[in-house]
N, CA, C and O atoms as CSV, one atom per row, in Angstrom:
chain,resi,resn,atom,element,x,y,z
A,1,MET,N,N,-10.486,-3.450,-19.627
A,1,MET,CA,C,-10.560,-3.071,-18.223
A,1,MET,C,C,-9.264,-3.437,-17.489
A,1,MET,O,O,-8.797,-2.676,-16.642
A,2,HIS,N,N,-8.685,-4.599,-17.812
A,2,HIS,CA,C,-7.454,-5.011,-17.142
A,2,HIS,C,C,-6.315,-4.043,-17.456
A,2,HIS,O,O,-5.467,-3.785,-16.601
A,3,ILE,N,N,-6.291,-3.510,-18.670
A,3,ILE,CA,C,-5.263,-2.532,-19.045
A,3,ILE,C,C,-5.453,-1.249,-18.230
A,3,ILE,O,O,-4.475,-0.655,-17.777
A,4,PHE,N,N,-6.696,-0.822,-18.044
A,4,PHE,CA,C,-6.986,0.374,-17.254
A,4,PHE,C,C,-6.510,0.194,-15.813
A,4,PHE,O,O,-5.862,1.082,-15.260
A,5,ILE,N,N,-6.828,-0.957,-15.199
A,5,ILE,CA,C,-6.419,-1.231,-13.812
A,5,ILE,C,C,-4.904,-1.237,-13.709
A,5,ILE,O,O,-4.341,-0.670,-12.773
A,6,PHE,N,N,-4.244,-1.872,-14.659
A,6,PHE,CA,C,-2.781,-1.914,-14.684
A,6,PHE,C,C,-2.210,-0.491,-14.787
A,6,PHE,O,O,-1.277,-0.145,-14.063
A,7,CYS,N,N,-2.759,0.315,-15.668
A,7,CYS,CA,C,-2.271,1.694,-15.861
A,7,CYS,C,C,-2.483,2.551,-14.616
A,7,CYS,O,O,-1.612,3.342,-14.254
A,8,VAL,N,N,-3.627,2.403,-13.963
A,8,VAL,CA,C,-3.868,3.141,-12.713
A,8,VAL,C,C,-2.830,2.742,-11.678
A,8,VAL,O,O,-2.282,3.602,-10.989
A,9,GLY,N,N,-2.552,1.442,-11.559
A,9,GLY,CA,C,-1.530,0.968,-10.628
A,9,GLY,C,C,-0.163,1.526,-10.954
A,9,GLY,O,O,0.581,1.914,-10.053
A,10,LEU,N,N,0.178,1.572,-12.227
A,10,LEU,CA,C,1.481,2.097,-12.640
A,10,LEU,C,C,1.608,3.583,-12.320
A,10,LEU,O,O,2.650,4.027,-11.838
A,11,ILE,N,N,0.569,4.343,-12.582
A,11,ILE,CA,C,0.588,5.782,-12.278
A,11,ILE,C,C,0.710,6.009,-10.775
A,11,ILE,O,O,1.494,6.853,-10.339
A,12,LEU,N,N,-0.060,5.261,-9.975
A,12,LEU,CA,C,0.032,5.372,-8.513
A,12,LEU,C,C,1.445,5.053,-8.036
A,12,LEU,O,O,1.978,5.742,-7.165
A,13,LYS,N,N,2.041,4.033,-8.591
A,13,LYS,CA,C,3.389,3.629,-8.184
A,13,LYS,C,C,4.407,4.722,-8.480
A,13,LYS,O,O,5.236,5.046,-7.629
A,14,ILE,N,N,4.351,5.286,-9.671
A,14,ILE,CA,C,5.298,6.340,-10.047
A,14,ILE,C,C,5.142,7.562,-9.146
A,14,ILE,O,O,6.132,8.114,-8.665
A,15,ILE,N,N,3.909,7.979,-8.922
A,15,ILE,CA,C,3.667,9.165,-8.099
A,15,ILE,C,C,4.067,8.925,-6.646
A,15,ILE,O,O,4.716,9.773,-6.033
A,16,SER,N,N,3.685,7.777,-6.091
A,16,SER,CA,C,3.962,7.531,-4.668
A,16,SER,C,C,5.444,7.322,-4.410
A,16,SER,O,O,5.933,7.697,-3.344
A,17,GLN,N,N,6.177,6.735,-5.350
A,17,GLN,CA,C,7.607,6.530,-5.122
A,17,GLN,C,C,8.403,7.813,-5.226
A,17,GLN,O,O,9.538,7.874,-4.754
A,18,LYS,N,N,7.830,8.842,-5.834
A,18,LYS,CA,C,8.509,10.133,-5.862
A,18,LYS,C,C,8.593,10.747,-4.466
A,18,LYS,O,O,9.475,11.561,-4.196
A,19,ASN,N,N,7.673,10.356,-3.576
A,19,ASN,CA,C,7.644,10.917,-2.232
A,19,ASN,C,C,8.635,10.266,-1.276
A,19,ASN,O,O,8.925,10.827,-0.219
A,20,ILE,N,N,9.159,9.099,-1.625
A,20,ILE,CA,C,10.070,8.398,-0.724
A,20,ILE,C,C,11.288,7.936,-1.497
A,20,ILE,O,O,11.269,7.863,-2.726
A,21,SER,N,N,12.348,7.624,-0.765
A,21,SER,CA,C,13.505,7.020,-1.423
A,21,SER,C,C,13.324,5.511,-1.343
A,21,SER,O,O,13.027,4.967,-0.280
A,22,MET,N,N,13.503,4.853,-2.453
A,22,MET,CA,C,13.316,3.399,-2.511
A,22,MET,C,C,14.670,2.709,-2.434
A,22,MET,O,O,15.248,2.347,-3.459
A,23,GLU,N,N,15.182,2.524,-1.200
A,23,GLU,CA,C,16.457,1.823,-1.043
A,23,GLU,C,C,16.280,0.339,-1.291
A,23,GLU,O,O,17.206,-0.327,-1.754
A,24,SER,N,N,15.117,-0.180,-0.992
A,24,SER,CA,C,14.854,-1.596,-1.205
A,24,SER,C,C,13.365,-1.796,-1.388
A,24,SER,O,O,12.565,-1.196,-0.671
A,25,TRP,N,N,12.985,-2.629,-2.334
A,25,TRP,CA,C,11.565,-2.880,-2.568
A,25,TRP,C,C,11.084,-4.117,-1.827
A,25,TRP,O,O,9.876,-4.345,-1.747
A,26,TRP,N,N,11.986,-4.921,-1.283
A,26,TRP,CA,C,11.585,-6.199,-0.706
A,26,TRP,C,C,11.671,-6.258,0.802
A,26,TRP,O,O,11.161,-7.208,1.396
A,27,ARG,N,N,12.289,-5.294,1.445
A,27,ARG,CA,C,12.338,-5.304,2.907
A,27,ARG,C,C,11.867,-3.964,3.440
A,27,ARG,O,O,11.917,-2.945,2.752
A,28,ILE,N,N,11.415,-3.992,4.665
A,28,ILE,CA,C,10.898,-2.774,5.287
A,28,ILE,C,C,12.073,-2.000,5.870
A,28,ILE,O,O,12.772,-2.498,6.753
A,29,ILE,N,N,12.288,-0.805,5.385
A,29,ILE,CA,C,13.373,0.046,5.866
A,29,ILE,C,C,12.763,1.163,6.697
A,29,ILE,O,O,11.892,1.888,6.217
A,30,PRO,N,N,13.214,1.308,7.949
A,30,PRO,CA,C,12.648,2.365,8.791
A,30,PRO,C,C,12.878,3.746,8.185
A,30,PRO,O,O,14.008,4.090,7.839
A,31,PRO,N,N,11.820,4.537,8.055
A,31,PRO,CA,C,11.975,5.893,7.510
A,31,PRO,C,C,12.508,6.852,8.564
A,31,PRO,O,O,12.446,6.572,9.761
A,32,LYS,N,N,13.021,7.965,8.117
A,32,LYS,CA,C,13.512,8.991,9.042
A,32,LYS,C,C,12.380,9.869,9.564
A,32,LYS,O,O,12.491,10.475,10.629
A,33,LYS,N,N,11.281,9.930,8.796
A,33,LYS,CA,C,10.130,10.727,9.209
A,33,LYS,C,C,8.872,10.139,8.568
A,33,LYS,O,O,8.955,9.330,7.643
A,34,ILE,N,N,7.719,10.553,9.067
A,34,ILE,CA,C,6.450,10.123,8.488
A,34,ILE,C,C,6.151,11.023,7.295
A,34,ILE,O,O,6.175,12.249,7.404
A,35,ILE,N,N,5.873,10.404,6.170
A,35,ILE,CA,C,5.549,11.171,4.969
A,35,ILE,C,C,4.033,11.363,4.922
A,35,ILE,O,O,3.271,10.396,4.937
A,36,LYS,N,N,3.619,12.608,4.866
A,36,LYS,CA,C,2.189,12.935,4.871
A,36,LYS,C,C,1.798,13.797,3.678
A,36,LYS,O,O,0.736,14.421,3.682
A,37,THR,N,N,2.644,13.833,2.665
A,37,THR,CA,C,2.376,14.668,1.490
A,37,THR,C,C,2.107,13.781,0.279
A,37,THR,O,O,2.298,12.566,0.325
A,38,GLY,N,N,1.662,14.408,-0.799
A,38,GLY,CA,C,1.380,13.655,-2.019
A,38,GLY,C,C,0.252,12.662,-1.784
A,38,GLY,O,O,-0.726,12.979,-1.107
A,39,LEU,N,N,0.383,11.473,-2.335
A,39,LEU,CA,C,-0.642,10.447,-2.154
A,39,LEU,C,C,-0.748,9.986,-0.709
A,39,LEU,O,O,-1.792,9.485,-0.291
A,40,TYR,N,N,0.335,10.153,0.062
A,40,TYR,CA,C,0.333,9.747,1.475
A,40,TYR,C,C,-0.600,10.619,2.314
A,40,TYR,O,O,-0.896,10.284,3.461
A,41,LYS,N,N,-1.052,11.706,1.764
A,41,LYS,CA,C,-2.045,12.544,2.439
A,41,LYS,C,C,-3.411,11.866,2.410
A,41,LYS,O,O,-4.246,12.113,3.281
A,42,TYR,N,N,-3.642,11.014,1.413
A,42,TYR,CA,C,-4.952,10.378,1.209
A,42,TYR,C,C,-4.994,8.919,1.653
A,42,TYR,O,O,-6.025,8.450,2.136
A,43,ILE,N,N,-3.889,8.201,1.495
A,43,ILE,CA,C,-3.803,6.812,1.974
A,43,ILE,C,C,-2.402,6.552,2.526
A,43,ILE,O,O,-1.425,7.152,2.078
A,44,ARG,N,N,-2.320,5.648,3.506
A,44,ARG,CA,C,-1.044,5.379,4.153
A,44,ARG,C,C,-0.113,4.520,3.307
A,44,ARG,O,O,1.105,4.582,3.477
A,45,HIS,N,N,-0.658,3.731,2.411
A,45,HIS,CA,C,0.172,2.764,1.681
A,45,HIS,C,C,-0.099,2.787,0.173
A,45,HIS,O,O,-0.570,1.794,-0.383
A,46,PRO,N,N,0.194,3.904,-0.488
A,46,PRO,CA,C,-0.087,3.962,-1.929
A,46,PRO,C,C,0.763,3.004,-2.760
A,46,PRO,O,O,0.314,2.545,-3.810
A,47,ILE,N,N,1.963,2.698,-2.321
A,47,ILE,CA,C,2.794,1.758,-3.095
A,47,ILE,C,C,2.197,0.359,-3.030
A,47,ILE,O,O,2.166,-0.344,-4.041
A,48,TYR,N,N,1.728,-0.053,-1.869
A,48,TYR,CA,C,1.081,-1.374,-1.788
A,48,TYR,C,C,-0.179,-1.409,-2.647
A,48,TYR,O,O,-0.441,-2.399,-3.330
A,49,LEU,N,N,-0.958,-0.333,-2.613
A,49,LEU,CA,C,-2.156,-0.277,-3.458
A,49,LEU,C,C,-1.766,-0.371,-4.929
A,49,LEU,O,O,-2.410,-1.086,-5.697
A,50,SER,N,N,-0.728,0.338,-5.322
A,50,SER,CA,C,-0.298,0.273,-6.722
A,50,SER,C,C,0.158,-1.127,-7.096
A,50,SER,O,O,-0.132,-1.598,-8.196
A,51,ASN,N,N,0.868,-1.801,-6.195
A,51,ASN,CA,C,1.307,-3.178,-6.470
A,51,ASN,C,C,0.114,-4.121,-6.619
A,51,ASN,O,O,0.123,-5.004,-7.478
A,52,ILE,N,N,-0.900,-3.940,-5.797
A,52,ILE,CA,C,-2.111,-4.768,-5.890
A,52,ILE,C,C,-2.779,-4.563,-7.246
A,52,ILE,O,O,-3.133,-5.528,-7.922
A,53,LEU,N,N,-2.950,-3.299,-7.640
A,53,LEU,CA,C,-3.598,-3.012,-8.925
A,53,LEU,C,C,-2.761,-3.489,-10.106
A,53,LEU,O,O,-3.297,-4.060,-11.056
A,54,LEU,N,N,-1.455,-3.261,-10.054
A,54,LEU,CA,C,-0.571,-3.737,-11.127
A,54,LEU,C,C,-0.664,-5.250,-11.272
A,54,LEU,O,O,-0.812,-5.767,-12.380
A,55,SER,N,N,-0.578,-5.949,-10.160
A,55,SER,CA,C,-0.621,-7.419,-10.181
A,55,SER,C,C,-1.962,-7.923,-10.698
A,55,SER,O,O,-2.015,-8.809,-11.551
A,56,PHE,N,N,-3.041,-7.354,-10.178
A,56,PHE,CA,C,-4.370,-7.781,-10.598
A,56,PHE,C,C,-4.555,-7.578,-12.102
A,56,PHE,O,O,-4.996,-8.485,-12.808
A,57,GLY,N,N,-4.214,-6.385,-12.584
A,57,GLY,CA,C,-4.364,-6.088,-14.008
A,57,GLY,C,C,-3.509,-6.972,-14.893
A,57,GLY,O,O,-3.972,-7.447,-15.930
A,58,LEU,N,N,-2.264,-7.197,-14.494
A,58,LEU,CA,C,-1.360,-8.017,-15.302
A,58,LEU,C,C,-1.794,-9.486,-15.328
A,58,LEU,O,O,-1.840,-10.104,-16.391
A,59,VAL,N,N,-2.108,-10.035,-14.162
A,59,VAL,CA,C,-2.536,-11.439,-14.117
A,59,VAL,C,C,-3.870,-11.612,-14.837
A,59,VAL,O,O,-4.079,-12.629,-15.498
A,60,TRP,N,N,-4.761,-10.656,-14.726
A,60,TRP,CA,C,-6.031,-10.716,-15.459
A,60,TRP,C,C,-5.760,-10.760,-16.966
A,60,TRP,O,O,-6.360,-11.554,-17.691
A,61,PHE,N,N,-4.854,-9.902,-17.423
A,61,PHE,CA,C,-4.509,-9.865,-18.840
A,61,PHE,C,C,-3.902,-11.195,-19.302
A,61,PHE,O,O,-4.241,-11.690,-20.377
A,62,LEU,N,N,-3.019,-11.766,-18.505
A,62,LEU,CA,C,-2.302,-12.981,-18.898
A,62,LEU,C,C,-3.098,-14.267,-18.680
A,62,LEU,O,O,-2.984,-15.207,-19.466
A,63,CYS,N,N,-3.907,-14.312,-17.614
A,63,CYS,CA,C,-4.514,-15.581,-17.210
A,63,CYS,C,C,-6.035,-15.561,-17.086
A,63,CYS,O,O,-6.639,-16.624,-16.941
A,64,GLY,N,N,-6.665,-14.413,-17.137
A,64,GLY,CA,C,-8.112,-14.341,-16.990
A,64,GLY,C,C,-8.522,-13.868,-15.604
A,64,GLY,O,O,-7.717,-13.836,-14.673
A,65,ILE,N,N,-9.779,-13.505,-15.492
A,65,ILE,CA,C,-10.304,-12.893,-14.273
A,65,ILE,C,C,-10.350,-13.867,-13.093
A,65,ILE,O,O,-10.108,-13.457,-11.958
A,66,LYS,N,N,-10.653,-15.138,-13.332
A,66,LYS,CA,C,-10.744,-16.095,-12.214
A,66,LYS,C,C,-9.395,-16.293,-11.543
A,66,LYS,O,O,-9.288,-16.213,-10.319
A,67,ILE,N,N,-8.375,-16.548,-12.332
A,67,ILE,CA,C,-7.043,-16.752,-11.760
A,67,ILE,C,C,-6.538,-15.456,-11.130
A,67,ILE,O,O,-5.895,-15.484,-10.081
A,68,SER,N,N,-6.824,-14.334,-11.759
A,68,SER,CA,C,-6.423,-13.048,-11.212
A,68,SER,C,C,-7.069,-12.793,-9.857
A,68,SER,O,O,-6.421,-12.272,-8.949
A,69,SER,N,N,-8.320,-13.150,-9.715
A,69,SER,CA,C,-9.018,-12.960,-8.439
A,69,SER,C,C,-8.398,-13.810,-7.345
A,69,SER,O,O,-8.205,-13.340,-6.224
A,70,VAL,N,N,-8.085,-15.066,-7.664
A,70,VAL,CA,C,-7.458,-15.955,-6.677
A,70,VAL,C,C,-6.067,-15.435,-6.325
A,70,VAL,O,O,-5.708,-15.363,-5.149
A,71,PHE,N,N,-5.285,-15.072,-7.340
A,71,PHE,CA,C,-3.947,-14.538,-7.110
A,71,PHE,C,C,-4.009,-13.280,-6.234
A,71,PHE,O,O,-3.231,-13.141,-5.290
A,72,THR,N,N,-4.920,-12.382,-6.542
A,72,THR,CA,C,-5.025,-11.137,-5.791
A,72,THR,C,C,-5.430,-11.400,-4.351
A,72,THR,O,O,-4.923,-10.745,-3.440
A,73,TYR,N,N,-6.328,-12.340,-4.130
A,73,TYR,CA,C,-6.715,-12.697,-2.754
A,73,TYR,C,C,-5.493,-13.185,-1.973
A,73,TYR,O,O,-5.275,-12.761,-0.838
A,74,LEU,N,N,-4.702,-14.065,-2.569
A,74,LEU,CA,C,-3.510,-14.591,-1.898
A,74,LEU,C,C,-2.471,-13.489,-1.693
A,74,LEU,O,O,-1.837,-13.416,-0.641
A,75,TYR,N,N,-2.302,-12.645,-2.689
A,75,TYR,CA,C,-1.355,-11.544,-2.581
A,75,TYR,C,C,-1.780,-10.565,-1.489
A,75,TYR,O,O,-0.936,-10.029,-0.771
A,76,LEU,N,N,-3.083,-10.333,-1.363
A,76,LEU,CA,C,-3.586,-9.454,-0.310
A,76,LEU,C,C,-3.238,-9.973,1.088
A,76,LEU,O,O,-2.975,-9.186,1.997
A,77,GLN,N,N,-3.238,-11.282,1.254
A,77,GLN,CA,C,-2.866,-11.856,2.552
A,77,GLN,C,C,-1.432,-11.462,2.904
A,77,GLN,O,O,-1.145,-11.065,4.033
A,78,PHE,N,N,-0.545,-11.577,1.930
A,78,PHE,CA,C,0.848,-11.183,2.115
A,78,PHE,C,C,0.961,-9.683,2.411
A,78,PHE,O,O,1.653,-9.281,3.347
A,79,VAL,N,N,0.288,-8.873,1.621
A,79,VAL,CA,C,0.366,-7.416,1.768
A,79,VAL,C,C,-0.174,-6.983,3.131
A,79,VAL,O,O,0.441,-6.151,3.797
A,80,MET,N,N,-1.298,-7.527,3.551
A,80,MET,CA,C,-1.879,-7.119,4.833
A,80,MET,C,C,-0.967,-7.497,5.999
A,80,MET,O,O,-0.850,-6.738,6.961
A,81,ASP,N,N,-0.325,-8.651,5.926
A,81,ASP,CA,C,0.636,-9.038,6.963
A,81,ASP,C,C,1.815,-8.068,6.981
A,81,ASP,O,O,2.267,-7.646,8.046
A,82,ARG,N,N,2.296,-7.727,5.819
A,82,ARG,CA,C,3.421,-6.791,5.709
A,82,ARG,C,C,3.026,-5.402,6.242
A,82,ARG,O,O,3.809,-4.762,6.943
A,83,ILE,N,N,1.828,-4.947,5.912
A,83,ILE,CA,C,1.351,-3.660,6.415
A,83,ILE,C,C,1.262,-3.684,7.933
A,83,ILE,O,O,1.661,-2.725,8.592
A,84,ASP,N,N,0.743,-4.771,8.493
A,84,ASP,CA,C,0.658,-4.879,9.956
A,84,ASP,C,C,2.040,-4.754,10.598
A,84,ASP,O,O,2.209,-4.024,11.575
A,85,ARG,N,N,3.027,-5.467,10.050
A,85,ARG,CA,C,4.386,-5.398,10.604
A,85,ARG,C,C,4.974,-4.000,10.450
A,85,ARG,O,O,5.623,-3.489,11.364
A,86,GLU,N,N,4.747,-3.389,9.302
A,86,GLU,CA,C,5.271,-2.053,9.054
A,86,GLU,C,C,4.632,-1.036,9.996
A,86,GLU,O,O,5.324,-0.171,10.532
A,87,GLU,N,N,3.338,-1.130,10.200
A,87,GLU,CA,C,2.658,-0.170,11.069
A,87,GLU,C,C,3.030,-0.368,12.531
A,87,GLU,O,O,3.061,0.602,13.288
A,88,GLN,N,N,3.309,-1.578,12.942
A,88,GLN,CA,C,3.806,-1.799,14.302
A,88,GLN,C,C,5.164,-1.115,14.483
A,88,GLN,O,O,5.415,-0.472,15.502
A,89,MET,N,N,6.032,-1.265,13.481
A,89,MET,CA,C,7.348,-0.637,13.538
A,89,MET,C,C,7.213,0.889,13.580
A,89,MET,O,O,7.886,1.550,14.371
A,90,LEU,N,N,6.344,1.444,12.730
A,90,LEU,CA,C,6.164,2.892,12.685
A,90,LEU,C,C,5.554,3.431,13.976
A,90,LEU,O,O,5.917,4.517,14.427
A,91,THR,N,N,4.640,2.688,14.565
A,91,THR,CA,C,4.053,3.100,15.843
A,91,THR,C,C,5.120,3.100,16.936
A,91,THR,O,O,5.164,4.011,17.763
A,92,PHE,N,N,5.973,2.086,16.941
A,92,PHE,CA,C,7.069,2.021,17.909
A,92,PHE,C,C,8.034,3.190,17.710
A,92,PHE,O,O,8.488,3.796,18.681
A,93,MET,N,N,8.345,3.506,16.450
A,93,MET,CA,C,9.322,4.556,16.157
A,93,MET,C,C,8.791,5.966,16.404
A,93,MET,O,O,9.494,6.811,16.957
A,94,PHE,N,N,7.541,6.216,15.992
A,94,PHE,CA,C,7.021,7.581,16.006
A,94,PHE,C,C,5.907,7.824,17.016
A,94,PHE,O,O,5.473,8.963,17.194
A,95,GLY,N,N,5.439,6.774,17.677
A,95,GLY,CA,C,4.465,6.908,18.754
A,95,GLY,C,C,3.189,7.631,18.376
A,95,GLY,O,O,2.528,7.284,17.397
A,96,ASP,N,N,2.850,8.637,19.159
A,96,ASP,CA,C,1.583,9.356,18.992
A,96,ASP,C,C,1.460,10.049,17.632
A,96,ASP,O,O,0.362,10.168,17.088
A,97,GLU,N,N,2.582,10.501,17.092
A,97,GLU,CA,C,2.527,11.156,15.778
A,97,GLU,C,C,2.005,10.176,14.724
A,97,GLU,O,O,1.164,10.538,13.901
A,98,TYR,N,N,2.509,8.926,14.752
A,98,TYR,CA,C,2.042,7.956,13.765
A,98,TYR,C,C,0.618,7.497,14.088
A,98,TYR,O,O,-0.182,7.275,13.179
A,99,LEU,N,N,0.303,7.354,15.363
A,99,LEU,CA,C,-1.060,6.954,15.730
A,99,LEU,C,C,-2.078,7.985,15.243
A,99,LEU,O,O,-3.174,7.615,14.821
A,100,GLY,N,N,-1.729,9.275,15.297
A,100,GLY,CA,C,-2.612,10.312,14.769
A,100,GLY,C,C,-2.773,10.189,13.264
A,100,GLY,O,O,-3.879,10.333,12.741
A,101,TYR,N,N,-1.673,9.924,12.564
A,101,TYR,CA,C,-1.713,9.725,11.109
A,101,TYR,C,C,-2.553,8.500,10.778
A,101,TYR,O,O,-3.365,8.523,9.853
A,102,LEU,N,N,-2.352,7.434,11.541
A,102,LEU,CA,C,-3.103,6.192,11.334
A,102,LEU,C,C,-4.602,6.415,11.539
A,102,LEU,O,O,-5.426,5.882,10.795
A,103,LYS,N,N,-4.940,7.199,12.541
A,103,LYS,CA,C,-6.348,7.456,12.848
A,103,LYS,C,C,-7.023,8.298,11.765
A,103,LYS,O,O,-8.205,8.106,11.483
A,104,ASN,N,N,-6.291,9.218,11.162
A,104,ASN,CA,C,-6.882,10.175,10.229
A,104,ASN,C,C,-6.699,9.841,8.754
A,104,ASN,O,O,-7.278,10.512,7.900
A,105,THR,N,N,-5.913,8.827,8.439
A,105,THR,CA,C,-5.610,8.519,7.047
A,105,THR,C,C,-5.950,7.063,6.757
A,105,THR,O,O,-5.458,6.174,7.453
A,106,PRO,N,N,-6.776,6.793,5.752
A,106,PRO,CA,C,-7.133,5.410,5.414
A,106,PRO,C,C,-5.917,4.588,4.997
A,106,PRO,O,O,-4.915,5.130,4.529
A,107,MET,N,N,-6.020,3.280,5.175
A,107,MET,CA,C,-4.908,2.386,4.867
A,107,MET,C,C,-4.654,2.273,3.363
A,107,MET,O,O,-3.572,2.619,2.889
A,108,LEU,N,N,-5.644,1.794,2.614
A,108,LEU,CA,C,-5.468,1.538,1.180
A,108,LEU,C,C,-6.506,2.201,0.295
A,108,LEU,O,O,-6.231,2.502,-0.867
A,109,ILE,N,N,-7.684,2.430,0.827
A,109,ILE,CA,C,-8.785,2.958,0.026
A,109,ILE,C,C,-9.158,4.344,0.548
A,109,ILE,O,O,-9.595,4.477,1.691
A,110,PRO,N,N,-8.988,5.381,-0.286
A,110,PRO,CA,C,-9.335,6.734,0.181
A,110,PRO,C,C,-10.778,6.801,0.692
A,110,PRO,O,O,-11.682,6.178,0.133
A,111,PHE,N,N,-10.964,7.553,1.743
A,111,PHE,CA,C,-12.274,7.804,2.359
A,111,PHE,C,C,-12.824,6.595,3.112
A,111,PHE,O,O,-13.974,6.628,3.551
A,112,PHE,N,N,-12.040,5.529,3.274
A,112,PHE,CA,C,-12.448,4.364,4.050
A,112,PHE,C,C,-11.541,4.294,5.246
A,112,PHE,O,O,-10.420,3.794,5.147
A,113,LYS,N,N,-12.009,4.795,6.398
A,113,LYS,CA,C,-11.123,5.041,7.534
A,113,LYS,C,C,-11.126,3.966,8.597
A,113,LYS,O,O,-11.136,4.290,9.784
A,114,LYS,N,N,-11.119,2.728,8.230
A,114,LYS,CA,C,-10.981,1.673,9.224
A,114,LYS,C,C,-9.497,1.487,9.526
A,114,LYS,O,O,-8.705,1.247,8.615
A,115,THR,N,N,-9.117,1.596,10.790
A,115,THR,CA,C,-7.718,1.445,11.168
A,115,THR,C,C,-7.574,0.349,12.213
A,115,THR,O,O,-8.370,0.253,13.147
A,116,THR,N,N,-6.573,-0.453,12.045
A,116,THR,CA,C,-6.270,-1.477,13.048
A,116,THR,C,C,-4.770,-1.699,13.094
A,116,THR,O,O,-4.066,-1.561,12.093
A,117,ILE,N,N,-4.308,-2.042,14.270
A,117,ILE,CA,C,-2.930,-2.498,14.457
A,117,ILE,C,C,-3.015,-3.758,15.301
A,117,ILE,O,O,-3.628,-3.753,16.368
A,118,LYS,N,N,-2.407,-4.829,14.830
A,118,LYS,CA,C,-2.385,-6.061,15.606
A,118,LYS,C,C,-1.405,-5.914,16.749
A,118,LYS,O,O,-0.324,-5.347,16.592
A,119,GLU,N,N,-1.787,-6.421,17.879
A,119,GLU,CA,C,-0.909,-6.378,19.073
A,119,GLU,C,C,0.114,-7.482,18.995
A,119,GLU,O,O,0.942,-7.620,19.894
């Protein structure tokens, strides 16, 4: 099962990165436009989802399910903070266009449309 989760994460990562240019993987770079095609049509953050799945699958394989669960919980805290900062920046840059995308497109899980932006 851990291999399957890892492979799904890897496939998501490859597909989602084809839609954007990856100038840097560690800092948030303001985009020139909102990408709404490919996987971004279904979720706003497919690369973060792929990183979560890759990490969970790999740590599960190397260390077991308990450590993987703890690691993933801690990693999710980091990812959610990063998503909040990124979405604040995108809302500032693109205004109503991004707010419409945010309202109509789930964050990480397709068909789960809870949206929030921290003030």
